[in-house]
C-alpha positions as CSV (number, residue, x, y, z in Angstrom):
1,X,-13.3,-58.5,13.0
2,X,-11.1,-56.1,15.4
3,X,-8.7,-55.5,13.1
4,X,-11.4,-54.3,10.5
5,X,-13.1,-52.2,13.0
6,X,-10.0,-50.4,13.6
7,X,-9.0,-50.0,10.6
8,X,-12.4,-48.7,10.2
9,X,-11.9,-46.1,13.2
10,X,-7.9,-45.5,11.9
11,X,-9.6,-43.9,8.3
12,X,-12.7,-42.1,10.0
13,X,-10.3,-40.5,12.1
14,X,-7.6,-39.7,9.6
15,X,-10.7,-38.1,7.2
16,X,-11.7,-35.6,10.7
17,X,-8.5,-34.4,10.8
18,X,-8.2,-33.9,7.2
19,X,-11.6,-32.0,7.1
20,X,-10.6,-29.9,9.9
21,X,-7.0,-28.5,8.9
22,X,-9.0,-27.6,5.6
23,X,-11.8,-25.6,7.4
24,X,-8.1,-23.6,9.1
25,X,-11.1,-22.0,12.0
26,X,-13.0,-19.8,9.2
27,X,-16.3,-20.2,7.7
28,X,-16.0,-20.9,4.3
29,X,-18.7,-18.5,2.5
30,X,-18.0,-16.6,-1.1
31,X,-16.9,-13.5,0.8
32,X,-14.0,-15.3,2.3
33,X,-12.7,-17.1,-0.7
34,X,-12.7,-13.6,-2.6
35,X,-11.8,-11.0,-0.2
36,X,-8.8,-10.5,0.8
37,X,-8.5,-9.4,4.7
38,X,-8.0,-5.8,6.0
39,X,-4.8,-6.2,7.0
40,X,-3.8,-7.2,3.4
41,X,-5.1,-4.3,1.8
42,X,-2.1,-2.3,0.3
43,X,-1.7,0.7,-1.7
44,X,-0.7,-1.1,-4.5
45,X,-4.5,-3.2,-4.0
46,X,-6.8,-0.7,-6.5
47,X,-9.7,-2.1,-3.8
48,X,-7.5,0.2,-1.7
49,X,-6.9,3.0,-3.7
50,X,-8.2,6.6,-3.2
51,X,-8.4,7.3,-7.1
52,X,-11.8,6.3,-7.8
53,X,-12.9,10.0,-6.5
54,X,-12.2,13.5,-8.0
55,X,-9.2,15.3,-7.2
56,X,-9.9,19.2,-5.9
57,X,-7.1,21.2,-6.6
58,X,-7.5,24.7,-5.1
59,X,-5.7,27.7,-6.6
60,X,-4.6,30.0,-4.0
61,X,-4.7,33.6,-4.4
62,X,-0.5,33.9,-5.3
63,X,-1.1,31.3,-8.1
64,X,-0.2,28.3,-6.4
65,X,-1.7,24.8,-6.1
66,X,-3.0,22.8,-3.5
67,X,-2.1,20.0,-3.8
68,X,0.2,19.4,-5.3
69,X,1.8,17.5,-7.5
70,X,-1.5,15.2,-8.4
71,X,-1.5,11.4,-9.3
72,X,-5.3,11.6,-11.2
73,X,-6.1,8.1,-13.6
74,X,-7.1,8.2,-16.6
75,X,-11.3,9.2,-16.9
76,X,-11.1,10.2,-13.0
77,X,-11.9,14.3,-12.7
78,X,-10.2,17.2,-11.4
79,X,-11.7,19.9,-10.1
80,X,-9.6,22.7,-10.2
81,X,-11.3,25.9,-7.9
82,X,-10.1,29.4,-8.1
83,X,-9.8,31.3,-4.5
84,X,-11.8,34.3,-5.6
85,X,-10.8,35.6,-8.5
86,X,-10.6,35.1,-12.5
87,X,-7.5,32.4,-13.8
88,X,-7.1,31.3,-16.6
89,X,-5.7,27.5,-16.3
90,X,-3.5,26.2,-19.2
91,X,-2.3,22.3,-19.1
92,X,0.6,21.2,-21.6
93,X,0.2,19.3,-22.9
94,X,-3.2,19.4,-24.1
95,X,-3.7,15.6,-24.1
96,X,-4.4,15.5,-20.8
97,X,-7.5,17.2,-20.6
98,X,-8.6,17.3,-23.9
99,X,-7.5,21.0,-23.8
100,X,-4.8,23.6,-23.2
101,X,-6.6,26.9,-22.0
102,X,-9.6,26.5,-19.4
103,X,-11.4,30.1,-18.0
104,X,-12.2,29.9,-14.4
105,X,-14.0,33.1,-13.9
106,X,-15.1,35.2,-10.6
107,X,-13.2,32.4,-8.3
108,X,-15.7,29.6,-9.8
109,X,-14.1,26.1,-10.7
110,X,-13.9,23.4,-13.8
111,X,-13.8,20.7,-13.5
112,X,-11.4,18.3,-16.2
113,X,-11.5,14.8,-16.8
114,X,-8.2,12.6,-17.5
115,X,-8.6,11.6,-21.4
116,X,-8.9,7.6,-21.5
117,X,-5.5,7.8,-24.3
118,X,-3.6,9.7,-21.3
119,X,-1.5,6.8,-19.5
120,X,1.8,7.5,-17.9
121,X,2.0,11.2,-18.8
122,X,4.0,13.9,-16.9
123,X,1.9,17.0,-17.1
124,X,2.1,20.7,-16.3
125,X,-0.2,23.5,-15.7
126,X,0.2,27.3,-15.1
127,X,-2.4,29.7,-13.2
128,X,-2.5,32.9,-15.1
129,X,-4.4,35.5,-12.5
130,X,-6.4,37.7,-12.7
131,X,-7.1,38.1,-16.8
132,X,-9.4,35.9,-18.6
133,X,-7.9,37.0,-21.5
134,X,-4.6,35.7,-21.1
135,X,-2.9,33.5,-23.5
136,X,-1.5,30.6,-22.9
137,X,2.1,31.2,-25.1
138,X,4.5,32.1,-22.9
139,X,2.6,31.8,-19.6
140,X,4.1,32.7,-16.8
141,X,2.2,32.6,-13.5
142,X,1.7,29.9,-10.8
143,X,3.0,26.1,-11.6
144,X,1.5,22.5,-10.9
145,X,2.5,19.5,-12.5
146,X,1.5,15.6,-12.1
147,X,1.4,12.6,-13.7
148,X,-1.6,10.1,-14.9
149,X,-1.3,7.1,-13.2
150,X,-3.1,3.7,-15.3
């Protein structure tokens, strides 16, 4: 009988030890099983990415862009804000924003959405300052660039 009691106690102790090790000091909740801890979130982690919001690019009076370059994702909105004057924005290739030429009158802004098919596309853009009648063909002016993400 004593041998049976010792085995029972040993078995009980083993089960308690295994259960304690499995808990590892953290409560077992749905959030703890699915959410990565803050120290594990990195730039590669989509939940830590800032690409979900709009990108705002300012076109200065000299035609320069800030920030430059940009890396928007398909479906993301890029706002081009002119700094106080008429601007024609020319984009190459046109497939990135669904067009080649965009007028920004009187220091306004234009919101352009990266097309869903524009995945890993390198692109460039030029700001033609002061004349909304300007054509993009042979355009020269402040230049910017970017690459779309996934």
